[in-house]
Structure formats: C-alpha cells, structure tokens
C-alpha positions as CSV (number, residue, x, y, z in Angstrom):
1,X,0.1,-0.1,-0.1
2,X,2.5,2.0,1.0
3,X,4.3,1.8,-2.6
4,X,0.7,2.8,-4.3
5,X,0.5,5.9,-2.7
6,X,4.2,6.6,-3.3
7,X,3.6,5.9,-6.9
8,X,0.3,7.9,-6.8
9,X,2.6,10.9,-5.3
10,X,5.3,10.8,-7.6
11,X,2.5,10.0,-10.9
12,X,0.9,13.5,-9.8
13,X,3.9,15.2,-9.0
14,X,5.2,15.0,-13.0
15,X,1.5,15.8,-14.4
16,X,1.0,18.7,-12.7
17,X,3.8,20.8,-14.6
18,X,2.0,19.8,-17.7
19,X,-1.7,20.7,-16.0
20,X,-0.2,24.2,-15.2
21,X,1.2,24.9,-18.8
22,X,-1.9,23.9,-20.5
23,X,-4.2,26.1,-17.9
24,X,-1.6,29.4,-18.2
25,X,-1.6,28.6,-21.8
26,X,-1.8,32.1,-24.2
27,X,-2.6,33.2,-27.7
28,X,0.2,35.1,-29.9
29,X,-1.8,37.1,-32.8
30,X,-0.9,39.6,-35.6
31,X,-0.9,40.1,-39.1
32,X,1.2,40.6,-42.3
33,X,0.7,42.5,-45.8
34,X,2.5,40.9,-48.7
35,X,3.6,43.7,-51.5
36,X,4.5,43.6,-54.4
37,X,8.2,44.3,-54.6
38,X,7.6,46.4,-58.3
39,X,4.3,47.9,-58.1
40,X,4.6,48.5,-54.1
41,X,0.6,47.1,-54.5
42,X,-1.3,44.9,-51.8
43,X,-1.9,41.5,-53.3
44,X,-4.8,39.4,-53.4
45,X,-3.6,36.7,-51.8
46,X,-2.2,37.8,-48.5
47,X,-1.9,33.7,-47.2
48,X,1.3,31.2,-47.0
49,X,2.9,33.5,-44.3
50,X,5.5,30.8,-42.0
51,X,5.3,32.5,-38.3
52,X,7.0,30.6,-35.4
53,X,7.8,31.0,-32.0
54,X,11.3,30.1,-30.5
55,X,11.6,30.3,-26.6
56,X,14.8,32.6,-25.1
57,X,14.9,31.3,-21.5
58,X,15.6,27.7,-21.1
59,X,12.8,26.6,-18.7
60,X,10.2,27.6,-21.6
61,X,12.1,24.9,-23.6
62,X,11.0,22.4,-21.6
63,X,7.0,23.4,-22.0
64,X,7.4,23.3,-25.7
65,X,8.6,20.1,-25.9
66,X,5.9,18.6,-24.4
67,X,3.6,18.9,-26.6
68,X,2.0,16.2,-28.3
69,X,3.1,15.0,-31.9
70,X,0.3,15.4,-34.3
71,X,0.0,13.2,-37.8
72,X,0.8,15.3,-40.6
73,X,-0.3,15.0,-44.0
74,X,0.6,16.2,-47.6
75,X,-2.0,15.2,-50.1
76,X,-1.8,14.4,-53.8
77,X,-4.9,14.8,-55.1
78,X,-6.4,16.4,-58.6
79,X,-2.5,16.4,-59.6
80,X,-2.0,19.1,-56.7
81,X,-0.6,18.7,-53.8
82,X,-2.5,20.0,-50.7
83,X,-1.3,22.0,-49.0
84,X,0.9,23.7,-50.6
85,X,2.5,24.6,-47.5
86,X,2.9,22.3,-44.8
87,X,4.8,23.9,-40.9
88,X,5.7,21.2,-38.7
89,X,8.2,20.9,-36.1
90,X,12.1,19.2,-36.9
91,X,11.8,15.8,-36.3
92,X,8.4,15.4,-37.1
93,X,7.0,12.5,-39.8
94,X,5.0,13.9,-42.9
95,X,2.8,10.8,-45.1
96,X,1.6,11.5,-48.3
97,X,-1.1,9.5,-49.3
98,X,-2.1,9.4,-53.2
99,X,-6.0,9.9,-53.9
100,X,-5.2,10.5,-57.5
101,X,-6.4,7.3,-59.6
102,X,-2.9,7.5,-61.6
103,X,0.8,7.1,-60.2
104,X,2.8,9.6,-58.4
105,X,6.5,9.9,-57.4
106,X,7.1,12.0,-54.9
107,X,10.6,13.4,-54.5
108,X,12.8,16.7,-53.1
109,X,15.9,16.5,-54.5
110,X,17.1,20.0,-54.3
111,X,16.8,21.6,-51.2
112,X,16.2,20.6,-47.3
113,X,15.0,17.3,-47.0
114,X,16.0,15.2,-50.2
115,X,14.5,12.0,-51.1
116,X,12.3,10.0,-54.1
117,X,9.8,8.4,-52.9
118,X,9.5,6.4,-56.3
119,X,6.4,5.4,-58.8
120,X,2.7,4.3,-56.0
121,X,0.0,3.7,-57.2
122,X,-3.3,5.2,-55.9
123,X,-5.0,4.7,-52.5
124,X,-1.2,4.0,-51.1
125,X,1.2,6.3,-49.1
126,X,4.4,6.6,-48.3
127,X,5.8,8.9,-45.4
128,X,9.0,11.0,-44.9
129,X,10.9,12.1,-41.2
130,X,11.6,16.2,-41.5
131,X,15.1,15.6,-39.2
132,X,16.5,19.1,-40.8
133,X,15.6,22.7,-40.7
134,X,14.5,24.4,-43.5
135,X,12.3,24.0,-46.0
136,X,12.1,21.3,-48.8
137,X,11.0,21.8,-52.8
138,X,8.4,18.8,-53.2
139,X,7.3,18.4,-55.9
140,X,6.3,15.3,-58.2
141,X,8.3,13.4,-61.8
142,X,5.6,12.5,-63.5
143,X,3.1,15.6,-63.0
144,X,5.6,19.1,-63.5
145,X,2.5,21.1,-62.2
146,X,2.2,19.6,-58.5
147,X,4.7,21.2,-56.3
148,X,4.7,22.8,-52.5
149,X,7.0,23.1,-49.7
150,X,7.4,21.2,-45.9
151,X,8.5,23.6,-43.8
152,X,10.3,22.2,-40.9
153,X,11.5,24.5,-37.8
154,X,12.5,24.0,-34.4
155,X,9.4,25.0,-32.2
156,X,6.0,23.7,-32.2
157,X,4.8,26.7,-31.1
158,X,3.9,27.6,-35.7
159,X,0.7,30.1,-37.5
160,X,0.3,30.0,-41.3
161,X,-1.3,33.5,-42.6
162,X,-5.1,33.1,-44.5
163,X,-6.2,35.0,-47.3
164,X,-6.8,37.7,-44.8
165,X,-3.1,38.2,-43.7
166,X,-4.2,37.1,-40.5
167,X,-2.2,35.1,-38.1
168,X,-2.7,33.2,-34.9
169,X,-0.4,30.4,-32.2
170,X,-2.4,29.2,-29.6
171,X,-1.1,26.8,-26.6
172,X,1.9,30.0,-26.3
173,X,3.5,29.9,-22.5
174,X,3.8,33.1,-21.5
175,X,7.4,34.0,-21.5
176,X,9.9,35.7,-23.7
177,X,10.4,34.2,-27.3
178,X,12.2,34.4,-31.1
179,X,9.6,35.6,-34.0
180,X,10.4,34.4,-37.2
181,X,8.9,34.3,-40.7
182,X,9.5,33.1,-43.7
183,X,7.1,33.2,-47.3
184,X,8.2,31.4,-50.1
185,X,7.6,34.6,-52.9
186,X,10.1,37.0,-50.5
187,X,11.7,39.6,-52.6
188,X,14.4,39.4,-49.8
189,X,14.2,36.9,-47.4
190,X,16.8,38.6,-45.2
191,X,14.3,41.5,-45.1
192,X,12.0,38.7,-42.6
193,X,14.3,39.1,-39.8
194,X,13.4,37.7,-36.3
195,X,12.5,40.1,-33.6
196,X,11.7,39.7,-29.8
197,X,8.1,39.2,-28.2
198,X,7.1,39.4,-24.7
199,X,4.0,36.7,-24.0
200,X,2.0,37.1,-20.9
201,X,-1.0,35.3,-19.6
202,X,-2.9,37.2,-21.6
203,X,-1.1,36.6,-24.7
204,X,-0.2,39.2,-27.3
205,X,0.1,40.5,-31.0
206,X,3.2,41.2,-33.2
207,X,1.0,43.9,-34.8
208,X,1.4,44.3,-38.6
209,X,4.5,42.6,-40.9
210,X,5.4,43.6,-44.8
211,X,6.2,41.6,-46.9
212,X,8.1,42.1,-50.1
213,X,6.6,39.2,-53.0
214,X,8.8,39.0,-55.8
215,X,7.3,40.2,-59.4
216,X,8.7,37.9,-61.6
217,X,8.2,33.7,-60.1
218,X,9.4,30.9,-62.3
219,X,8.1,27.5,-61.0
220,X,9.8,26.1,-63.8
221,X,12.1,23.0,-62.8
222,X,13.9,19.8,-63.7
223,X,11.9,16.0,-63.3
224,X,14.4,13.7,-60.8
225,X,16.7,13.5,-62.9
226,X,17.4,16.6,-64.3
227,X,15.5,16.5,-67.7
228,X,12.6,18.3,-69.0
229,X,9.2,16.3,-68.2
230,X,7.7,14.5,-71.4
231,X,4.5,17.2,-72.9
232,X,3.1,13.4,-73.3
233,X,2.7,13.6,-69.1
234,X,0.5,16.7,-69.1
235,X,-2.4,14.7,-70.9
236,X,-6.4,14.5,-68.6
237,X,-6.3,10.3,-68.4
238,X,-2.6,10.2,-67.0
C-alpha cells in the first residue's frame, strides 16, 4: 500500500507541470501584408506566410517540448499537393497519400530533406521524416504542375497566415520568444528579420509585418533526373 501511495504521489508530481502549462497558455496574434516589390500593391491573397516562436528562456524549452506530436499529411489529389505549404516541427513525419487514380512519384532533391519515394499507385501512401530544419521543395516526377513546400522549424509554436493576412498561434506559454517569418516568394528573405516578443498570460500581438514579394515567379523545374518533363505526361488521363 505504501508503494502504491508513493507511486500515485510521484505520478501527480509529474503531471502537475503539464496541467499548469496548459492552463497558462495564451494566444499570439498579428497580421502580414504582402506587396508586389515593383508596384508596391497588395496581393489579393495574403496567405502562406509561416510564423513561429522559439523560446529565449531555458525553462521554456521544456514546456514547449511537451507539445504532442500530431499526424501530418500532404495529399496528392487532382494533380496537386494539398496543402501547398506544410509547417512542422523538426523531426516530424509526414504522410504522402496518393488519392488520385494514377501513379505519382514524390521527390525533393533541390534543398532541405532530400528523398525520392518512387512510383506508387492510387490508394497507397509513403512517409518521410523531416529531420533537418528549413524548407524542402516537393515535386512529382510525372506531373510538373505539382509543387509544394514542407518547412521544418525548431518549434511546435507555429502559425500560417490566411488569405487576409491574419496569423494566430495558440497554446503559447508566457515568456520571452524570438519571432520568425518565412515566405516562399519573398523578394529578399533577409528582410524577414527575427524579432523578440514577450508573451503574457493574456497573450500578445506582433502587430503587422510587411513583406515584399517577387514580381516574377519562375516556378519551372527539372524532373528528378535533371531533365525537362515529357509534354505527353500532361494528358488528362495520366
């Protein structure tokens, strides 16, 4: 009986920090505006800007590490990847299910995590663990119109802007953080500088961040062999 009581006390002691951390978590909000670098006009779509927080205090790293792993997926459907941008903590595993009635060959050989999943048929899926930080540009070796980005960051405290530019990061424990921004089509990524943010029990706002977007977006790419795509593979039945 004494051993049982001791174990119960120890279990309660271990669980208390998790419970209190959940109770004290707050929300960080803000917005971004994306403007054409030449015309200085707002884009119609302000989405797909990644924002994340990394703790500046040593004790905060323990709290954020308690965040549960969630299943991540990047679908292949209608000859497109969905979502186009997937932001995940470093070390996470992403599933790549094929929901189309034809084969796909997902690969990433240019930057970030390098892999080649080979051909796989409709209804099947393969997985990749993204064990290094940074963007991985994802393509299909059969369909050149398919492209996406998996961005691995060193934090589970992540937000992505919606079409209006709004950003929300939930379950943020109070403390001091470094705020990071990333945008695939940023004219000058250096301008997306990090900044510090203090989060209280009632949350915090980072205000509005302006981003200059490239005027010309040349999204052409080679296949996994470094060659041009075969135009016949663009046929609707393939």
